[in-house]
N, CA, C and O atoms as a DFTB+ gen file, in Angstrom:
628 C
 N C O
     1  1      39.311     -14.697       3.353
     2  2      39.326     -13.489       3.367
     3  2      39.021     -12.148       4.187
     4  3      37.847     -11.784       4.253
     5  1      39.910     -11.479       4.744
     6  2      39.648     -10.553       5.903
     7  2      38.304      -9.650       5.626
     8  3      37.714      -9.633       4.546
     9  1      38.103      -9.255       6.243
    10  2      36.999      -7.567       6.182
    11  2      37.311      -7.169       6.498
    12  3      36.701      -6.701       7.460
    13  1      39.252      -6.493       6.187
    14  2      39.505      -4.931       6.252
    15  2      39.396      -5.035       5.180
    16  3      38.648      -4.189       4.690
    17  1      40.253      -6.439       3.814
    18  2      41.107      -6.258       3.042
    19  2      39.772      -7.122       1.697
    20  3      39.873      -8.143       1.015
    21  1      39.211      -6.605       1.767
    22  2      37.717      -6.448       0.978
    23  2      38.294      -6.481      -1.027
    24  3      39.095      -5.757      -1.617
    25  1      37.434      -7.657      -1.533
    26  2      38.531      -7.299      -3.048
    27  2      37.051      -5.815      -4.035
    28  3      35.848      -5.703      -3.798
    29  1      37.629      -5.284      -4.705
    30  2      37.020      -4.053      -4.453
    31  2      35.967      -4.921      -5.670
    32  3      34.780      -4.600      -5.628
    33  1      36.408      -6.070      -6.807
    34  2      35.600      -6.623      -7.996
    35  2      34.152      -7.107      -6.920
    36  3      32.998      -6.804      -7.221
    37  1      34.540      -7.927      -5.610
    38  2      33.830      -8.121      -5.060
    39  2      32.483      -7.804      -4.636
    40  3      31.331      -8.224      -4.744
    41  1      33.410      -6.511      -3.899
    42  2      32.669      -5.444      -3.441
    43  2      30.926      -4.638      -4.565
    44  3      29.731      -4.504      -4.299
    45  1      31.821      -4.324      -5.795
    46  2      31.213      -3.804      -7.168
    47  2      30.044      -4.961      -7.595
    48  3      28.906      -4.547      -7.817
    49  1      30.344      -6.469      -7.714
    50  2      29.838      -7.312      -7.940
    51  2      28.197      -7.421      -6.901
    52  3      27.067      -7.373      -7.387
    53  1      28.522      -7.566      -5.490
    54  2      28.152      -7.380      -4.526
    55  2      26.939      -6.227      -4.788
    56  3      25.727      -6.420      -4.880
    57  1      27.867      -4.676      -4.894
    58  2      26.912      -3.659      -5.216
    59  2      25.593      -4.115      -6.585
    60  3      24.402      -3.864      -6.401
    61  1      25.854      -4.458      -7.242
    62  2      25.494      -4.925      -8.532
    63  2      24.324      -5.915      -8.057
    64  3      23.131      -5.659      -8.222
    65  1      24.702      -6.815      -7.585
    66  2      23.046      -7.616      -6.940
    67  2      22.462      -6.595      -6.407
    68  3      21.539      -6.194      -7.116
    69  1      22.672      -5.772      -5.075
    70  2      22.060      -5.611      -3.846
    71  2      20.657      -4.132      -5.057
    72  3      19.508      -3.841      -4.727
    73  1      21.170      -3.776      -5.901
    74  2      21.136      -2.259      -6.706
    75  2      19.575      -2.783      -7.772
    76  3      18.920      -1.958      -8.408
    77  1      19.286      -4.156      -7.740
    78  2      18.202      -4.467      -9.056
    79  2      17.006      -4.556      -7.398
    80  3      15.840      -4.866      -7.642
    81  1      17.178      -4.429      -6.690
    82  2      16.238      -4.696      -5.365
    83  2      15.685      -3.861      -4.659
    84  3      14.909      -3.907      -3.705
    85  1      16.277      -2.916      -5.360
    86  2      16.441      -0.646      -5.057
    87  2      14.936      -0.521      -5.289
    88  3      14.031      -0.033      -4.613
    89  1      14.990      -1.271      -6.750
    90  2      14.051      -0.339      -8.093
    91  2      12.611      -0.742      -7.063
    92  3      11.789       0.119      -6.748
    93  1      12.508      -2.275      -6.612
    94  2      11.384      -2.394      -5.793
    95  2      10.975      -1.564      -4.376
    96  3       9.843      -1.419      -3.913
    97  1      12.685      -0.900      -3.655
    98  2      11.721      -0.111      -2.757
    99  2      11.372       1.230      -3.273
   100  3      11.091       2.141      -2.494
   101  1      11.381       1.440      -4.997
   102  2      11.060       2.653      -5.142
   103  2       9.355       2.163      -4.826
   104  3       8.717       2.391      -3.798
   105  1       8.895       1.436      -6.052
   106  2       7.303       1.546      -6.031
   107  2       7.005       0.765      -5.104
   108  3       6.230      -0.183      -5.221
   109  1       7.837       1.224      -3.676
   110  2       6.790       0.048      -2.715
   111  2       6.616       1.858      -1.626
   112  3       5.646       2.097      -0.908
   113  1       7.990       2.967      -1.856
   114  2       7.984       4.162      -1.190
   115  2       6.364       5.322      -2.095
   116  3       5.547       6.193      -1.796
   117  1       6.770       4.538      -3.173
   118  2       5.403       5.528      -4.401
   119  2       4.338       5.006      -3.672
   120  3       3.521       5.674      -3.038
   121  1       4.376       3.541      -3.799
   122  2       2.889       3.427      -3.172
   123  2       1.801       3.236      -1.761
   124  3       0.689       2.839      -1.415
   125  1       3.359       3.988      -1.183
   126  2       3.132       4.502       0.530
   127  2       2.595       5.515      -0.074
   128  3       1.384       5.441      -0.282
   129  1       3.070       6.304      -0.363
   130  2       2.330       7.580      -0.016
   131  2       0.721       7.798      -1.403
   132  3       0.093       8.833      -1.629
   133  1       0.571       6.746      -1.886
   134  2      -0.655       6.691      -2.730
   135  2      -1.665       6.247      -1.429
   136  3      -2.736       6.789      -1.157
   137  1      -0.982       5.024      -0.645
   138  2      -2.011       4.902      -0.158
   139  2      -2.856       5.438       1.383
   140  3      -3.943       5.357       1.955
   141  1      -1.254       6.115       1.554
   142  2      -1.000       7.346       2.319
   143  2      -2.444       8.278       2.533
   144  3      -3.302       8.659       3.329
   145  1      -1.994       8.299       1.254
   146  2      -3.231       9.638       0.679
   147  2      -4.356       9.417       0.629
   148  3      -5.082      10.386       0.410
   149  1      -4.890       8.289       0.778
   150  2      -6.271       7.511       0.352
   151  2      -6.917       7.517       1.772
   152  3      -8.093       7.773       2.031
   153  1      -5.734       7.122       2.803
   154  2      -5.949       6.901       3.972
   155  2      -6.729       8.382       5.175
   156  3      -7.654       8.559       5.967
   157  1      -5.578       9.099       4.564
   158  2      -6.210      10.605       4.599
   159  2      -7.495      11.153       4.360
   160  3      -8.327      11.770       5.024
   161  1      -7.359      10.602       2.848
   162  2      -9.245      11.353       2.506
   163  2     -10.154      10.503       2.978
   164  3     -11.203      11.044       3.328
   165  1     -10.068       8.878       3.152
   166  2     -11.626       8.490       3.988
   167  2     -11.505       8.065       5.330
   168  3     -12.123       7.123       5.828
   169  1     -10.363       9.082       6.121
   170  2     -10.612       9.540       7.971
   171  2     -11.168      10.999       7.396
   172  3     -12.394      10.931       7.313
   173  1     -10.746      12.092       7.038
   174  2     -11.180      13.613       6.450
   175  2     -13.045      13.112       5.744
   176  3     -13.991      13.698       6.271
   177  1     -13.278      12.307       4.875
   178  2     -14.582      11.424       5.072
   179  2     -15.108      11.379       6.032
   180  3     -15.881      12.315       6.235
   181  1     -15.012      10.508       6.920
   182  2     -15.805      10.174       7.900
   183  2     -15.979      10.637       8.653
   184  3     -16.802      10.182       9.447
   185  1     -15.319      11.852       8.905
   186  2     -15.179      12.840      10.467
   187  2     -16.277      13.705       9.651
   188  3     -17.125      14.126      10.437
   189  1     -16.535      14.123       8.224
   190  2     -17.606      14.750       7.748
   191  2     -19.357      14.720       8.191
   192  3     -20.234      15.480       8.601
   193  1     -19.070      12.734       7.636
   194  2     -20.337      12.056       8.050
   195  2     -20.497      12.224       9.008
   196  3     -21.586      12.679       9.359
   197  1     -19.545      11.958       9.886
   198  2     -20.122      11.568      11.353
   199  2     -20.377      12.694      11.975
   200  3     -21.406      12.680      12.651
   201  1     -19.572      13.976      11.959
   202  2     -20.421      15.645      12.484
   203  2     -21.728      15.406      11.834
   204  3     -22.841      15.233      12.331
   205  1     -21.346      15.436      10.655
   206  2     -22.851      15.843      10.094
   207  2     -24.182      14.560      10.543
   208  3     -25.351      14.830      10.818
   209  1     -23.892      13.919      10.524
   210  2     -25.113      13.085      11.902
   211  2     -25.484      12.936      13.061
   212  3     -26.256      12.183      13.654
   213  1     -24.769      13.833      13.329
   214  2     -24.643      13.886      14.841
   215  2     -25.560      14.993      15.337
   216  3     -26.375      14.995      16.260
   217  1     -25.176      16.001      14.406
   218  2     -25.412      17.517      14.267
   219  2     -27.115      17.081      13.599
   220  3     -28.004      17.773      14.095
   221  1     -27.457      16.316      12.842
   222  2     -28.660      16.588      12.327
   223  2     -29.720      15.376      12.201
   224  3     -29.361      14.251      11.853
   225  1     -31.646      15.844      12.652
   226  2     -32.118      15.159      13.367
   227  2     -33.203      14.274      11.890
   228  3     -34.229      13.696      12.250
   229  1     -32.892      14.275      10.599
   230  2     -33.657      13.078       9.808
   231  2     -32.358      11.232       9.889
   232  3     -31.295      10.665       9.637
   233  1     -34.142      11.217      10.638
   234  2     -32.930       9.641      10.758
   235  2     -32.952       9.381       9.256
   236  3     -31.738       9.277       9.077
   237  1     -33.401       9.237       8.267
   238  2     -32.896       8.580       7.266
   239  2     -31.683       9.725       6.954
   240  3     -31.356       9.035       5.988
   241  1     -30.919      10.621       6.912
   242  2     -29.750      10.366       6.635
   243  2     -28.905       9.886       8.012
   244  3     -27.693       9.685       8.094
   245  1     -29.600       9.803       8.729
   246  2     -28.415       9.188       9.791
   247  2     -27.899       8.006       9.609
   248  3     -26.721       7.828       9.300
   249  1     -28.994       6.832       9.840
   250  2     -29.046       5.727       8.602
   251  2     -28.003       5.392       7.575
   252  3     -27.126       4.529       7.615
   253  1     -28.296       6.264       6.654
   254  2     -27.573       7.073       5.274
   255  2     -25.481       6.742       6.143
   256  3     -24.281       6.571       6.357
   257  1     -26.102       6.821       6.164
   258  2     -24.332       8.120       7.751
   259  2     -23.870       6.805       8.062
   260  3     -22.704       6.630       7.708
   261  1     -24.662       5.379       8.861
   262  2     -24.693       5.016       9.396
   263  2     -23.401       3.507       7.994
   264  3     -22.299       2.981       8.152
   265  1     -24.311       3.461       7.007
   266  2     -23.849       2.556       6.048
   267  2     -22.427       3.147       5.574
   268  3     -21.278       2.752       5.376
   269  1     -22.816       3.752       5.543
   270  2     -21.290       5.056       4.875
   271  2     -20.330       4.669       5.613
   272  3     -19.597       3.760       5.225
   273  1     -20.200       5.092       6.450
   274  2     -19.226       4.533       8.365
   275  2     -18.858       3.598       8.046
   276  3     -17.642       3.671       7.867
   277  1     -19.413       2.256       7.766
   278  2     -18.785       0.533       8.024
   279  2     -18.251       0.910       6.881
   280  3     -17.036       1.102       6.944
   281  1     -18.933       1.146       5.478
   282  2     -17.824       1.353       4.668
   283  2     -16.153       2.152       4.553
   284  3     -14.999       1.901       4.204
   285  1     -16.768       2.949       4.960
   286  2     -15.289       4.221       4.949
   287  2     -14.465       2.884       6.050
   288  3     -13.509       2.324       5.515
   289  1     -14.893       2.346       7.731
   290  2     -14.324       1.249       8.043
   291  2     -13.606       0.173       7.895
   292  3     -12.514      -0.092       8.397
   293  1     -14.421      -0.592       7.008
   294  2     -14.245      -1.259       6.138
   295  2     -12.252      -0.382       5.062
   296  3     -11.105      -0.601       5.453
   297  1     -12.538       0.237       4.178
   298  2     -12.139       0.888       3.289
   299  2     -10.832       1.860       4.289
   300  3     -10.188       2.779       3.782
   301  1     -10.674       1.431       5.647
   302  2      -9.045       2.108       6.140
   303  2      -9.047       1.361       6.725
   304  3      -8.105       1.374       7.518
   305  1     -10.058       0.110       6.848
   306  2      -8.481      -1.282       7.398
   307  2      -7.687      -1.604       6.383
   308  3      -6.544      -2.041       6.517
   309  1      -8.358      -1.369       5.142
   310  2      -7.301      -2.207       3.129
   311  2      -6.808      -1.165       3.736
   312  3      -5.932      -1.483       4.540
   313  1      -6.954      -0.390       3.693
   314  2      -5.554       1.227       3.732
   315  2      -4.914       0.702       4.232
   316  3      -4.017      -0.039       3.830
   317  1      -5.394       1.108       5.746
   318  2      -3.563       0.566       6.675
   319  2      -3.170      -1.152       6.663
   320  3      -2.341      -1.635       7.434
   321  1      -3.976      -1.990       5.581
   322  2      -3.529      -3.417       5.705
   323  2      -2.498      -2.791       4.897
   324  3      -1.641      -1.971       5.227
   325  1      -2.726      -3.300       3.841
   326  2      -2.104      -2.310       2.379
   327  2      -0.534      -1.330       2.750
   328  3       0.355      -1.060       1.942
   329  1      -0.586      -1.033       3.917
   330  2       0.464      -0.106       4.459
   331  2       0.778      -0.707       4.638
   332  3       1.463      -1.136       3.709
   333  1       0.804      -1.728       6.100
   334  2       1.080      -2.716       6.505
   335  2       1.937      -3.866       5.718
   336  3       3.092      -3.970       6.132
   337  1       1.746      -4.325       5.164
   338  2       2.208      -4.650       4.031
   339  2       3.247      -4.343       3.050
   340  3       4.028      -5.089       2.458
   341  1       3.019      -2.591       2.995
   342  2       4.219      -2.643       2.230
   343  2       4.525      -2.540       2.949
   344  3       5.680      -2.934       2.791
   345  1       4.429      -2.240       3.948
   346  2       6.580      -1.557       4.635
   347  2       6.907      -3.425       5.562
   348  3       7.706      -3.614       6.479
   349  1       5.974      -4.513       4.893
   350  2       6.662      -5.646       5.358
   351  2       7.844      -6.006       4.219
   352  3       8.848      -6.684       4.438
   353  1       7.480      -5.403       2.994
   354  2       7.274      -5.325       2.191
   355  2       9.420      -5.323       1.647
   356  3      10.350      -5.912       1.097
   357  1       8.810      -3.777       2.627
   358  2      10.163      -3.161       2.339
   359  2      11.326      -3.315       2.721
   360  3      12.454      -3.104       2.274
   361  1      10.646      -3.925       4.086
   362  2      11.676      -3.902       5.529
   363  2      12.636      -6.309       4.903
   364  3      13.628      -6.746       5.488
   365  1      11.905      -7.112       3.796
   366  2      12.025      -7.732       3.272
   367  2      13.571      -7.425       1.882
   368  3      14.698      -7.862       1.650
   369  1      12.779      -6.603       1.437
   370  2      14.206      -5.857       0.720
   371  2      14.601      -5.610       1.291
   372  3      15.778      -5.931       1.131
   373  1      14.489      -5.230       1.918
   374  2      15.786      -4.364       2.224
   375  2      16.729      -5.604       3.255
   376  3      17.944      -5.633       3.451
   377  1      15.967      -6.272       3.627
   378  2      16.748      -7.875       4.696
   379  2      17.920      -8.788       3.450
   380  3      19.029      -9.319       3.522
   381  1      16.731      -8.524       2.224
   382  2      17.353      -9.290       1.043
   383  2      18.714      -8.202       0.976
   384  3      19.857      -8.625       1.146
   385  1      18.440      -6.872       0.727
   386  2      19.792      -6.369      -0.218
   387  2      20.754      -6.443       0.845
   388  3      21.847      -6.502       0.283
   389  1      20.997      -6.486       2.697
   390  2      21.499      -6.308       3.148
   391  2      22.340      -8.204       2.871
   392  3      23.564      -8.314       2.951
   393  1      21.526      -9.333       2.600
   394  2      22.269     -11.105       2.631
   395  2      22.759     -10.560       0.916
   396  3      23.898     -10.650       0.459
   397  1      21.746     -10.093       0.318
   398  2      23.052     -10.063      -1.084
   399  2      24.224      -9.697      -1.214
   400  3      24.917     -10.075      -2.159
   401  1      24.830      -8.545       0.121
   402  2      26.097      -8.207      -0.066
   403  2      26.704      -8.732       1.078
   404  3      27.917      -8.770       0.873
   405  1      26.340      -9.276       2.507
   406  2      26.938      -9.712       3.114
   407  2      27.316     -11.028       2.273
   408  3      28.546     -10.992       2.317
   409  1      27.069     -11.834       1.751
   410  2      26.556     -13.025       0.472
   411  2      27.680     -13.011      -0.220
   412  3      28.664     -13.720      -0.014
   413  1      27.487     -11.891      -1.366
   414  2      29.064     -11.747      -2.139
   415  2      30.340     -10.945      -1.228
   416  3      31.496     -10.678      -1.558
   417  1      29.708     -10.738      -0.155
   418  2      31.586      -9.726       0.116
   419  2      32.290     -11.010       1.610
   420  3      33.414     -11.193       2.078
   421  1      31.397     -11.405       1.795
   422  2      32.022     -12.821       2.963
   423  2      31.657     -14.240       2.994
   424  3      30.939     -14.634       2.075
   425  1      31.979     -14.965       3.772
   426  2      31.818     -16.548       2.604
   427  2      30.383     -16.923       3.662
   428  3      30.276     -17.958       4.321
   429  1      29.806     -16.287       3.634
   430  2      28.592     -16.965       4.367
   431  2      27.335     -16.743       2.960
   432  3      27.138     -15.799       2.195
   433  1      26.602     -18.257       3.123
   434  2      26.182     -18.677       2.285
   435  2      24.966     -18.141       2.282
   436  3      24.256     -18.310       3.273
   437  1      24.295     -17.085       0.712
   438  2      23.251     -16.299       1.331
   439  2      21.905     -16.761      -0.174
   440  3      20.721     -16.506      -0.397
   441  1      22.801     -17.387      -0.728
   442  2      21.237     -17.617      -1.745
   443  2      20.533     -18.164      -1.554
   444  3      19.991     -18.279      -2.654
   445  1      19.934     -18.770      -0.815
   446  2      18.140     -19.438       0.437
   447  2      17.817     -17.993       0.155
   448  3      17.270     -17.340      -0.734
   449  1      18.476     -17.768       1.457
   450  2      18.114     -16.502       2.163
   451  2      17.695     -15.034       1.492
   452  3      16.908     -14.114       1.714
   453  1      19.009     -15.507       0.260
   454  2      18.362     -13.935      -0.302
   455  2      16.951     -14.023      -1.286
   456  3      16.218     -13.085      -1.599
   457  1      16.843     -15.270      -1.611
   458  2      15.816     -15.606      -2.225
   459  2      14.488     -15.820      -2.212
   460  3      13.633     -15.803      -3.097
   461  1      14.459     -16.057      -0.868
   462  2      13.202     -16.778       0.434
   463  2      13.132     -14.687       0.454
   464  3      12.434     -13.716       0.163
   465  1      13.775     -14.898       0.739
   466  2      13.278     -12.841       1.450
   467  2      12.609     -11.906       0.164
   468  3      11.534     -11.328      -0.001
   469  1      14.140     -12.130      -0.832
   470  2      13.035     -11.564      -1.916
   471  2      11.032     -12.333      -2.355
   472  3      10.098     -11.620      -1.989
   473  1      10.817     -13.205      -2.823
   474  2       9.792     -13.513      -2.367
   475  2       8.899     -13.312      -1.440
   476  3       7.670     -13.247      -1.444
   477  1       9.514     -13.245      -0.838
   478  2       8.063     -12.942       0.409
   479  2       8.166     -11.733       0.103
   480  3       7.102     -11.341      -0.375
   481  1       9.162     -10.717       0.162
   482  2       8.768      -9.123      -0.635
   483  2       7.804      -9.015      -1.396
   484  3       6.935      -8.175      -1.165
   485  1       7.741      -9.860      -2.496
   486  2       6.632      -9.766      -3.985
   487  2       5.752     -10.002      -3.320
   488  3       4.709      -9.421      -3.619
   489  1       5.719     -10.970      -2.084
   490  2       4.341     -11.729      -2.606
   491  2       3.685     -10.474      -1.210
   492  3       2.567      -9.962      -1.259
   493  1       4.166     -10.357      -0.684
   494  2       3.977      -8.543      -0.036
   495  2       3.147      -8.070      -0.124
   496  3       2.038      -8.116       0.408
   497  1       3.953      -7.121      -1.383
   498  2       3.246      -6.094      -3.134
   499  2       2.547      -7.115      -2.905
   500  3       2.061      -7.485      -1.836
   501  1       2.475      -7.729      -4.248
   502  2       1.486      -8.150      -4.539
   503  2      -0.357      -8.015      -4.033
   504  3      -1.332      -7.738      -4.732
   505  1      -0.243      -8.407      -2.269
   506  2      -1.342      -8.072      -1.822
   507  2      -2.274      -7.222      -0.648
   508  3      -3.356      -7.235      -0.061
   509  1      -0.467      -6.177      -0.836
   510  2      -0.597      -4.783      -0.676
   511  2      -1.193      -4.407      -2.261
   512  3      -2.196      -3.692      -2.254
   513  1      -0.734      -4.771      -3.440
   514  2      -1.378      -4.285      -4.375
   515  2      -3.311      -4.638      -3.839
   516  3      -4.186      -3.875      -3.430
   517  1      -3.296      -6.208      -4.126
   518  2      -5.333      -6.825      -3.679
   519  2      -5.233      -5.960      -2.435
   520  3      -5.959      -6.673      -1.743
   521  1      -4.933      -5.094      -1.722
   522  2      -5.431      -4.044      -0.908
   523  2      -6.303      -2.908      -1.014
   524  3      -7.387      -2.536      -0.565
   525  1      -5.248      -2.436      -1.915
   526  2      -5.191      -1.303      -2.987
   527  2      -6.795      -1.550      -3.582
   528  3      -7.774      -1.043      -3.034
   529  1      -6.866      -2.353      -4.703
   530  2      -7.254      -2.615      -4.889
   531  2      -8.774      -3.027      -4.996
   532  3      -9.742      -2.541      -5.582
   533  1      -8.633      -3.823      -4.408
   534  2     -10.601      -3.545      -2.919
   535  2     -10.920      -2.658      -3.507
   536  3     -11.479      -2.289      -4.540
   537  1      -9.974      -2.048      -1.753
   538  2     -10.289      -0.824      -1.125
   539  2     -11.020       0.544      -2.551
   540  3     -11.841       1.422      -2.284
   541  1     -10.477       0.329      -3.764
   542  2     -10.381       1.280      -5.208
   543  2     -12.175       0.644      -5.505
   544  3     -13.248       1.243      -5.439
   545  1     -11.931      -0.424      -5.751
   546  2     -13.987      -1.223      -6.424
   547  2     -14.212      -0.651      -5.249
   548  3     -14.053       0.539      -5.522
   549  1     -14.576      -0.732      -3.703
   550  2     -15.858      -0.129      -2.779
   551  2     -15.376       1.011      -2.958
   552  3     -16.025       1.189      -3.989
   553  1     -14.554       2.352      -2.815
   554  2     -14.616       3.618      -3.016
   555  2     -15.292       3.902      -4.340
   556  3     -16.402       4.418      -4.209
   557  1     -14.894       3.690      -5.585
   558  2     -16.495       3.439      -6.473
   559  2     -17.723       2.965      -6.378
   560  3     -18.621       3.265      -7.164
   561  1     -17.812       2.405      -5.676
   562  2     -19.421       1.614      -5.269
   563  2     -20.217       2.401      -4.398
   564  3     -21.447       2.457      -4.369
   565  1     -19.372       3.020      -3.672
   566  2     -20.278       3.717      -2.798
   567  2     -20.561       5.312      -3.454
   568  3     -21.072       6.229      -2.812
   569  1     -20.105       5.393      -4.865
   570  2     -20.504       6.802      -5.107
   571  2     -22.423       6.747      -6.207
   572  3     -23.124       5.977      -6.864
   573  1     -22.389       7.763      -5.842
   574  2     -23.682       7.763      -6.284
   575  2     -24.014       9.026      -7.307
   576  3     -23.907      10.246      -7.182
   577  1     -24.743       7.630      -9.031
   578  2     -24.067       8.358     -10.295
   579  2     -25.715       9.209     -10.887
   580  3     -25.993       9.705     -11.979
   581  1     -26.679       9.049      -9.382
   582  2     -28.253       9.884     -10.003
   583  2     -28.375      10.835      -9.795
   584  3     -28.647      10.780      -8.596
   585  1     -28.397      12.050     -10.117
   586  2     -29.807      13.014     -10.122
   587  2     -30.824      13.129     -10.540
   588  3     -30.897      12.352     -11.493
   589  1     -31.683      13.625     -10.423
   590  2     -33.167      14.153     -10.656
   591  2     -32.874      14.089     -12.374
   592  3     -31.723      14.098     -12.812
   593  1     -33.322      14.065     -12.702
   594  2     -33.898      14.168     -14.826
   595  2     -33.941      15.310     -14.268
   596  3     -34.216      15.706     -13.135
   597  1     -33.452      16.049     -15.764
   598  2     -33.554      17.555     -16.716
   599  2     -35.551      17.106     -17.333
   600  3     -36.320      16.196     -17.645
   601  1     -35.343      19.210     -17.060
   602  2     -37.377      19.458     -17.085
   603  2     -37.115      18.941     -18.316
   604  3     -37.745      17.914     -18.569
   605  1     -36.348      19.356     -19.190
   606  2     -36.032      18.800     -20.739
   607  2     -36.318      16.901     -20.970
   608  3     -37.066      16.516     -21.869
   609  1     -35.580      15.867     -19.993
   610  2     -35.989      15.038     -20.760
   611  2     -35.100      14.226     -21.644
   612  3     -35.362      13.142     -22.163
   613  1     -33.585      15.202     -21.760
   614  2     -32.910      14.846     -22.992
   615  2     -31.623      13.855     -22.667
   616  3     -30.943      13.385     -23.579
   617  1     -31.374      13.598     -21.321
   618  2     -30.859      13.287     -21.911
   619  2     -30.537      12.439     -19.441
   620  3     -31.346      12.557     -18.521
   621  1     -29.581      11.985     -19.416
   622  2     -29.955      11.334     -17.885
   623  2     -28.876      12.640     -17.298
   624  3     -28.125      12.175     -16.441
   625  1     -28.683      13.793     -17.494
   626  2     -28.195      14.884     -16.683
   627  2     -28.145      15.646     -17.043
   628  3     -27.735      16.609     -16.394
């Protein structure tokens, strides 16, 4: 079959095959937005902690700031890794869509490449979710839920 005279049924079937991975691309785009937002907050918090530590003479605060900055650095690395994995996932899913479409509209045997690309994309997505989970667990561990007891001692807060 010539590339100029494509069978519309074949093209339609190729588009149908390529639509399913597009839904994963939508999820990837949403996750990138969420993780990028978390990364922005991590950076903002690190700037505030660093600035306060530079302006104080309180050595106890400086030590707490160092500990928090180490945690923020780890969280930032996890967020960056998640974004990188999601970008890789999007690339692999995009390549899978192209391979499926080309395989459907030409004589190119695309089955194994499409399956490999899709599975690698899903693995990248799952690894990004793991980075996201670890980052959020670390973020919650940083929270200090302690307040001094109330004067009437009728509860923790």
